[in-house]
C-alpha positions in Angstrom: -22.0 20.5 -23.1 -19.1 22.1 -21.4 -17.0 25.2 -21.7 -15.2 24.2 -25.0 -18.5 24.2 -26.8 -19.2 27.7 -25.5 -15.8 28.9 -26.7 -16.5 27.3 -30.1 -19.8 29.2 -30.3 -18.1 32.5 -29.5 -15.4 31.8 -32.1 -18.0 31.1 -34.7 -19.9 34.2 -33.8 -16.7 36.3 -34.3 -15.9 34.6 -37.6 -19.5 35.1 -38.8 -19.3 38.8 -37.9 -16.0 39.2 -39.8 -17.3 37.3 -42.8 -20.9 38.7 -42.5 -22.1 35.0 -42.6 -25.6 34.5 -41.3 -25.2 30.7 -41.5 -22.2 30.7 -39.2 -24.1 33.0 -36.8 -27.0 30.7 -36.7 -24.7 27.7 -36.0 -23.1 29.7 -33.1 -26.5 30.6 -31.7 -27.7 27.0 -32.0 -24.6 25.8 -30.1 -25.2 28.3 -27.3 -28.8 27.3 -27.0 -27.9 23.6 -26.9 -25.2 24.3 -24.3 -27.7 26.2 -22.1 -30.3 23.4 -22.4 -27.9 20.6 -21.7 -26.5 22.4 -18.7 -30.0 23.0 -17.3 -30.8 19.3 -18.1 -27.8 18.0 -16.3 -28.4 20.3 -13.3 -31.8 18.7 -12.7 -31.3 15.2 -14.2 -30.9 13.5 -10.8 -33.4 15.6 -9.0 -36.1 13.4 -7.4 -34.3 10.3 -8.5 -34.3 7.5 -5.9 -32.6 4.1 -5.8 -33.3 1.4 -3.3 -32.1 -2.2 -3.0 -33.3 -4.8 -0.6 -33.0 -8.6 0.1 -35.8 -11.0 0.7 -33.9 -12.1 3.8 -30.9 -10.6 5.7 -30.1 -13.9 7.4 -29.2 -17.0 5.4 -27.2 -20.2 5.6 -24.3 -20.9 3.3 -25.6 -22.2 0.0 -29.1 -20.7 0.4 -30.6 -18.4 -2.2 -32.1 -15.0 -1.5 -33.7 -12.4 -3.8 -32.2 -9.0 -4.4 -34.7 -6.4 -5.5 -33.6 -3.0 -7.0 -35.9 0.0 -7.6 -35.0 3.1 -9.6 -37.6 5.8 -9.8 -37.7 9.2 -11.6 -40.1 11.4 -9.8 -40.1 14.5 -12.1 -41.4 15.6 -15.4 -37.9 15.7 -17.0 -37.0 12.4 -18.7 -33.6 10.7 -18.4 -32.2 9.6 -21.8 -29.7 7.5 -19.9 -28.9 6.6 -16.3 -26.1 4.3 -15.1 -26.3 2.5 -11.8 -23.2 0.9 -10.2 -24.2 -1.1 -7.1 -21.4 -2.7 -5.2 -22.0 -6.2 -3.9 -20.1 -8.8 -1.9 -18.2 -11.3 -4.2 -19.6 -14.3 -2.3 -23.2 -13.1 -2.5 -23.2 -11.8 -6.1 -26.4 -11.8 -8.3 -26.7 -14.7 -10.8 -28.1 -12.3 -13.4 -27.2 -8.9 -14.7 -23.9 -7.4 -15.8 -21.1 -8.0 -13.2 -17.9 -6.0 -13.4 -14.9 -6.1 -11.1 -14.6 -3.7 -8.1 -11.4 -2.0 -7.0 -12.1 -3.3 -3.5 -11.0 -6.9 -2.7 -13.9 -9.3 -2.2 -16.4 -7.1 -3.9 -18.1 -6.9 -7.3 -20.3 -4.3 -9.1 -23.7 -4.8 -10.5 -23.8 -2.4 -13.4 -27.0 -1.3 -15.1 -27.6 1.2 -17.9 -31.2 2.3 -18.5 -33.3 5.1 -20.0 -36.4 6.5 -18.1 -39.3 8.6 -19.1 -40.9 11.1 -16.7 -42.5 9.8 -13.5 -41.3 6.3 -14.1 -40.1 3.4 -11.9 -38.1 0.3 -12.8 -38.0 -2.7 -10.5 -35.7 -5.6 -11.1 -35.1 -8.8 -9.2 -32.0 -11.0 -9.1 -31.2 -14.4 -7.5 -28.3 -14.3 -5.1 -26.6 -17.5 -3.8 -24.8 -17.0 -0.4 -21.6 -18.9 -1.2 -19.6 -18.3 2.0 -20.4 -17.5 5.6 -19.6 -13.9 6.7 -21.2 -10.5 7.1 -21.6 -8.4 4.0 -23.0 -4.9 3.2 -24.8 -3.8 0.1 -23.5 -0.7 -1.6 -22.1 1.9 -1.9 -24.1 2.8 -5.0 -23.2 5.3 -7.7 -25.9 6.8 -9.9 -24.9 8.8 -13.0 -26.9 10.5 -15.7 -26.5 13.4 -18.1 -27.6 15.1 -21.3 -28.8 13.3 -24.5 -25.4 13.5 -26.2 -23.4 12.2 -23.3 -21.2 15.2 -23.3 -21.9 16.2 -19.7 -22.9 14.2 -16.7 -23.7 14.3 -13.0 -23.5 11.7 -10.3 -24.7 11.0 -6.8 -23.6 8.3 -4.3 -25.3 6.4 -1.6 -23.4 4.7 1.2 -23.3 1.1 2.4 -26.4 -0.3 4.0 -28.4 -3.5 4.6 -26.2 -6.0 6.4 -26.4 -9.6 5.2 -25.3 -12.2 7.6 -24.5 -15.6 6.1 -24.4 -18.4 8.7 -21.9 -21.3 8.5 -23.4 -24.7 7.7 -24.5 -26.8 10.6 -23.0 -30.3 10.0 -23.7 -33.5 12.0 -21.0 -34.4 14.6 -19.4 -37.9 14.5 -17.3 -39.1 17.4 -14.8 -41.5 16.0 -13.4 -42.3 19.4 -14.0 -41.4 23.1 -11.5 -40.5 25.8 -11.3 -43.2 28.4 -11.1 -40.8 31.3 -12.4 -37.3 31.6 -10.9 -34.7 34.0 -12.8 -36.1 36.9 -11.2 -39.5 36.5 -14.2 -41.8 37.2 -16.7 -40.0 35.0 -17.8 -42.2 32.0 -18.7 -40.8 28.6 -22.3 -41.7 27.7 -21.9 -42.1 24.0 -21.0 -38.4 23.7 -18.2 -35.9 24.3 -20.1 -34.4 27.2 -19.5 -35.6 30.8 -22.2 -37.1 33.0 -21.5 -34.8 36.0 -24.6 -35.8 37.9 -23.2 -36.5 41.3 -21.8 -34.3 44.0 -18.1 -33.7 43.5 -17.1 -32.7 47.1 -14.8 -29.7 47.7 -11.5 -28.3 46.7 -9.1 -25.5 47.7 -10.4 -22.0 47.2 -9.2 -20.2 44.1 -9.4 -16.4 43.7 -12.5 -15.6 41.6 -14.7 -18.4 43.1 -18.3 -17.4 43.8 -18.9 -16.7 47.5 -22.1 -18.7 47.2 -20.0 -21.8 46.6 -17.7 -21.4 49.7 -17.9 -24.5 51.9 -18.3 -22.7 55.3 -18.6 -25.8 57.4 -15.2 -27.0 56.0 -13.8 -23.6 56.7 -15.0 -23.7 60.3 -13.5 -27.2 60.7 -10.1 -26.6 59.1 -9.7 -22.8 59.1 -9.0 -22.9 55.3 -11.3 -21.7 52.6 -12.8 -24.5 50.5 -15.0 -24.3 47.5 -17.8 -26.8 46.9 -17.6 -28.4 43.5 -21.1 -28.8 42.0 -22.2 -31.1 39.2 -24.1 -30.1 36.1 -27.0 -32.4 36.5 -29.6 -29.7 36.9 -28.2 -27.1 34.6 -25.5 -28.8 32.6 -23.3 -26.3 30.8 -21.2 -27.0 27.7 -18.9 -24.0 26.9 -16.6 -23.7 23.9 -13.6 -21.3 23.6 -12.6 -20.8 20.0 -9.1 -19.6 19.3 -8.9 -18.1 15.8 -5.1 -18.1 15.4 -4.1 -20.7 12.7 -0.3 -20.1 12.6 2.3 -20.1 15.3 3.1 -16.4 15.0 0.4 -13.9 14.2 2.7 -12.0 11.8 2.8 -15.2 9.6 -0.7 -14.5 8.4 -3.4 -17.2 8.6 -4.6 -20.5 7.1 -8.2 -19.8 6.1 -9.1 -23.5 5.7 -8.2 -24.2 9.3 -10.2 -21.1 10.4 -13.3 -22.4 8.5 -12.8 -25.9 9.8 -12.8 -24.6 13.4 -16.0 -22.6 12.7 -17.8 -25.7 11.3 -16.6 -27.7 14.4 -17.9 -25.1 16.9 -21.3 -25.0 15.2 -21.5 -28.8 15.0 -20.6 -29.1 18.7 -23.1 -26.4 19.6 -25.9 -28.2 17.7 -24.9 -31.5 19.1 -25.0 -30.3 22.7 -28.2 -28.3 22.4 -30.0 -31.3 20.9 -29.2 -33.2 24.1 -30.7 -30.5 26.3 -27.5 -28.8 27.5 -26.9 -25.2 28.1 -24.4 -24.1 25.5 -22.1 -21.1 25.3 -19.4 -19.9 22.9 -16.5 -17.4 23.2 -14.2 -16.3 20.5 -10.9 -14.4 21.2 -11.6 -11.4 19.1 -14.0 -8.5 18.9 -16.7 -8.1 16.4 -16.1 -5.8 13.4 -19.7 -4.8 13.6 -20.0 -3.8 17.2 -16.4 -3.7 18.5 -17.5 -6.0 21.3 -16.2 -9.4 22.3 -17.7 -12.2 20.2 -19.4 -14.2 22.9 -22.7 -16.0 23.7 -23.0 -16.9 27.4 -24.4 -20.4 28.1 -28.1 -20.8 27.4 -30.4 -23.7 26.5 -33.1 -21.6 24.8 -34.3 -22.5 21.2 -32.7 -19.3 20.0 -29.2 -20.2 21.3 -28.1 -21.9 18.2 -29.1 -18.9 16.1 -27.1 -16.7 18.5 -24.0 -18.9 18.1 -24.4 -19.0 14.3 -24.6 -15.2 14.2 -21.4 -15.2 16.3 -19.5 -17.5 14.1 -20.7 -15.7 10.9 -18.7 -12.7 12.1 -15.4 -14.5 12.9 -12.3 -13.2 11.1 -8.6 -14.2 11.3 -7.4 -11.5 13.7 -7.4 -12.3 17.4 -8.0 -9.5 19.9 -6.5 -11.3 22.9 -4.7 -14.5 23.5 -6.7 -17.7 23.8 -5.0 -18.3 27.2 -6.1 -14.9 28.6 -9.7 -15.3 27.3 -9.9 -18.8 28.8 -8.6 -17.7 32.1 -10.8 -14.6 32.3 -14.1 -15.9 31.1 -14.0 -19.3 32.8 -14.3 -17.5 36.2 -17.9 -16.6 35.4 -18.9 -20.2 34.5 -20.4 -22.7 37.0 -17.9 -25.2 38.3 -19.9 -28.1 36.8 -19.5 -26.7 33.3 -17.6 -28.6 30.6 -15.0 -26.4 29.0 -14.0 -27.3 25.4 -11.1 -25.4 23.8 -11.2 -25.4 20.0 -8.2 -24.2 18.2 -5.6 -24.9 15.5 -2.7 -23.6 17.5 -2.0 -24.8 21.1 0.8 -22.8 22.7 2.3 -23.3 26.1 0.3 -20.5 27.7 -3.0 -22.2 26.6 -1.9 -25.6 27.9 -0.8 -24.1 31.2 -4.2 -22.4 31.6 -6.1 -25.6 30.7 -4.0 -27.6 33.2 -4.6 -25.0 35.9 -8.3 -25.2 35.3 -8.2 -29.0 35.4 -6.3 -29.1 38.6 -8.8 -26.6 40.1 -11.6 -29.1 39.4 -12.8 -28.0 36.0 -13.9 -30.4 33.3 -11.6 -29.4 30.4 -11.1 -31.0 26.9 -9.3 -29.9 23.7 -10.4 -30.1 20.1 -7.3 -29.6 17.9 -8.1 -28.3 14.4 -5.5 -29.7 12.0 -3.0 -32.6 12.3 0.2 -30.6 12.5 2.0 -29.8 15.8 2.3 -32.2 18.7 0.4 -31.3 21.9 2.5 -30.9 25.1 2.6 -34.3 26.7 1.8 -35.5 30.2 -1.0 -33.1 31.1 -3.8 -35.6 31.0 -6.2 -33.4 29.0 -8.6 -35.3 26.8 -7.8 -34.3 23.2 -9.8 -34.7 20.0 -8.6 -33.9 16.4 -10.3 -32.6 13.3 -8.2 -33.5 10.3 -6.7 -30.5 8.5 -6.6 -32.4 5.2 -10.4 -32.1 4.8 -12.0 -29.8 2.3 -14.2 -27.7 4.5 -16.4 -26.6 1.6 -17.3 -30.2 0.7 -17.5 -31.6 4.2 -20.8 -33.4 5.0 -20.0 -34.1 8.7 -17.5 -33.1 11.4 -15.5 -36.1 12.6 -13.7 -35.9 16.0 -11.0 -38.6 16.2 
């Protein structure tokens, strides 16, 4: 009970004194006592109240189900006639049970619960949660509110966001509808896959700034007086490295096309799984920084059993905003790769800068190919870069395989 009730009690006391009414005086005293009790109740109603939520797993694939467990405990002698909990959740990982209300924040919902609790009591509830879409999501914030028996006065406390849920994209089988007749090395034949058989010595080429000193062909330098770099194959440690460009429109200010972004993510994960199953060392780079760590989204080439998980964690964090141009990332990160590595550029938008970088890498002796996401836009002609296409007309949510044509 708030100040208005206190004013009412004082007014009744004055009226009772003027009218010499004992009944009015008793009512005024009763109101004052109730006001004092309710204020005291509200002051301590949330004391030693704890709320926790947890998930059975904080890593899941799209479509998988996890269990959300909530615990509310009252660790004091004072009972709680009512307590309201509003727990914010991601829209695409919402509980299947319970009362769900809209959240003012886009992409979020609120799990609303109204309970009453006796002293020293704990309530545990479990909800099924289906991870509907890949991404990273937080549980919370949580608002807990309680008050007096009459609901006239209340108090609330808030808990911040916690517990990161990472939902992986689906890993679909890869189908190669056609094969390029010639790869960047000309005579290299595709062996029923997108990946080159670079198992023979490739000779040497002109030195390019950024080449490893370990690969300098010193005998050729002594003979010709010009720096040469030995071109190695990938037979002993074959590397298959993907560079994913997240831009889906010609100009960044035009927004984005989410279905192309998701198609690209499914393509990268399918390619990664395809290559790892064939014993290759696989890496992935995305031209943006993580919203979780503010670091570049990248996973250097590796052939360990955990590498697919690393790439899935990477792709779960992808968002529409690029942090650097695809051309710049390709030029910068390719310098750290072995010369026998196969470089695969995956993107919905291929601008002149990206094509120029790919062409420069090809002429320098790199194995470079392009996977174009979507059917719109004509690649620049005459550059001889093997190109594959993933149709943009596909419904990425219903796809059962990734087809490269």
